MARVEXTI-643061 format. One record per residue (C-alpha): residue number from 0; chain; y, x, z. Coordinates in steps of 0.02 Angstrom, whole numbers. Example, Ala and Ser with C-alpha at 12.3 -4.5 7.8 and 13.67 -1.06 7.14 Angstrom:
BEGIN
{tornu 0, paba A, yy -225, xx 615, zz 390}
{tornu 1, paba A, yy -53, xx 684, zz 357}
***
This chain:
BEGIN
{tornu 0, paba A, yy 1781, xx 5554, zz -5281}
{tornu 1, paba A, yy 1959, xx 5656, zz -5317}
{tornu 2, paba A, yy 1908, xx 5811, zz -5274}
{tornu 3, paba A, yy 1858, xx 5914, zz -5443}
{tornu 4, paba A, yy 1834, xx 6095, zz -5427}
{tornu 5, paba A, yy 1819, xx 6209, zz -5587}
{tornu 6, paba A, yy 1629, xx 6192, zz -5623}
{tornu 7, paba A, yy 1569, xx 6043, zz -5760}
{tornu 8, paba A, yy 1376, xx 6047, zz -5677}
{tornu 9, paba A, yy 1456, xx 6031, zz -5471}
{tornu 10, paba A, yy 1581, xx 5896, zz -5518}
{tornu 11, paba A, yy 1431, xx 5819, zz -5604}
{tornu 12, paba A, yy 1317, xx 5852, zz -5458}
{tornu 13, paba A, yy 1461, xx 5759, zz -5345}
{tornu 14, paba A, yy 1473, xx 5615, zz -5444}
{tornu 15, paba A, yy 1288, xx 5563, zz -5448}
{tornu 16, paba A, yy 1287, xx 5584, zz -5255}
{tornu 17, paba A, yy 1421, xx 5484, zz -5236}
{tornu 18, paba A, yy 1327, xx 5343, zz -5348}
{tornu 19, paba A, yy 1190, xx 5372, zz -5263}
{tornu 20, paba A, yy 1250, xx 5330, zz -5092}
{tornu 21, paba A, yy 1328, xx 5177, zz -5162}
{tornu 22, paba A, yy 1168, xx 5091, zz -5254}
{tornu 23, paba A, yy 1057, xx 4969, zz -5144}
{tornu 24, paba A, yy 876, xx 5060, zz -5144}
{tornu 25, paba A, yy 954, xx 5228, zz -5143}
{tornu 26, paba A, yy 977, xx 5363, zz -5020}
{tornu 27, paba A, yy 996, xx 5545, zz -4997}
{tornu 28, paba A, yy 826, xx 5585, zz -4928}
{tornu 29, paba A, yy 759, xx 5521, zz -5077}
{tornu 30, paba A, yy 856, xx 5662, zz -5190}
{tornu 31, paba A, yy 810, xx 5792, zz -5070}
{tornu 32, paba A, yy 632, xx 5736, zz -5095}
{tornu 33, paba A, yy 652, xx 5717, zz -5279}
{tornu 34, paba A, yy 755, xx 5877, zz -5327}
{tornu 35, paba A, yy 638, xx 6004, zz -5206}
{tornu 36, paba A, yy 808, xx 6046, zz -5093}
{tornu 37, paba A, yy 823, xx 5985, zz -4891}
{tornu 38, paba A, yy 884, xx 5850, zz -4851}
{tornu 39, paba A, yy 1016, xx 5950, zz -4757}
{tornu 40, paba A, yy 1054, xx 6035, zz -4887}
{tornu 41, paba A, yy 1106, xx 5892, zz -5000}
{tornu 42, paba A, yy 1215, xx 5789, zz -4865}
{tornu 43, paba A, yy 1316, xx 5965, zz -4825}
{tornu 44, paba A, yy 1337, xx 5974, zz -5035}
{tornu 45, paba A, yy 1422, xx 5807, zz -5040}
{tornu 46, paba A, yy 1520, xx 5815, zz -4893}
{tornu 47, paba A, yy 1608, xx 5985, zz -4952}
{tornu 48, paba A, yy 1513, xx 6098, zz -4786}
{tornu 49, paba A, yy 1455, xx 6208, zz -4944}
{tornu 50, paba A, yy 1611, xx 6288, zz -5054}
{tornu 51, paba A, yy 1475, xx 6405, zz -5181}
{tornu 52, paba A, yy 1330, xx 6290, zz -5196}
{tornu 53, paba A, yy 1190, xx 6404, zz -5296}
{tornu 54, paba A, yy 1183, xx 6379, zz -5475}
{tornu 55, paba A, yy 1010, xx 6357, zz -5465}
{tornu 56, paba A, yy 1016, xx 6213, zz -5336}
{tornu 57, paba A, yy 1130, xx 6118, zz -5421}
{tornu 58, paba A, yy 1005, xx 6132, zz -5573}
{tornu 59, paba A, yy 899, xx 6061, zz -5488}
{tornu 60, paba A, yy 986, xx 5914, zz -5404}
{tornu 61, paba A, yy 1048, xx 5881, zz -5577}
{tornu 62, paba A, yy 872, xx 5911, zz -5671}
{tornu 63, paba A, yy 781, xx 5783, zz -5536}
{tornu 64, paba A, yy 930, xx 5672, zz -5597}
{tornu 65, paba A, yy 865, xx 5664, zz -5758}
{tornu 66, paba A, yy 1046, xx 5764, zz -5827}
{tornu 67, paba A, yy 1025, xx 5864, zz -5969}
{tornu 68, paba A, yy 1072, xx 6037, zz -5882}
{tornu 69, paba A, yy 1100, xx 6133, zz -6056}
{tornu 70, paba A, yy 1227, xx 5990, zz -6120}
{tornu 71, paba A, yy 1342, xx 6030, zz -5941}
{tornu 72, paba A, yy 1348, xx 6232, zz -5978}
{tornu 73, paba A, yy 1407, xx 6194, zz -6166}
{tornu 74, paba A, yy 1550, xx 6086, zz -6088}
{tornu 75, paba A, yy 1590, xx 6197, zz -5948}
{tornu 76, paba A, yy 1580, xx 6328, zz -6103}
{tornu 77, paba A, yy 1711, xx 6222, zz -6159}
{tornu 78, paba A, yy 1809, xx 6222, zz -6038}
{tornu 79, paba A, yy 1834, xx 6377, zz -5978}
{tornu 80, paba A, yy 1883, xx 6431, zz -6154}
{tornu 81, paba A, yy 2010, xx 6304, zz -6177}
***
């Protein structure tokens, strides 16, 4: 995944979805169900069709995947100040 943004949260979410689609037995439908997001939204986000995803949806996606969002936010803050 070459595309990176200025957002640690968005980059982490995209990396997670990339890992999901490459794992056997995992799919985006399960990710959508677990996170409470629509399947359409998860696919559109992964494909880069959603240019400015809401922080709330990104946090839902990452939290359902087991990420600690507060740690990622700290990384973002560090990145913003560097």
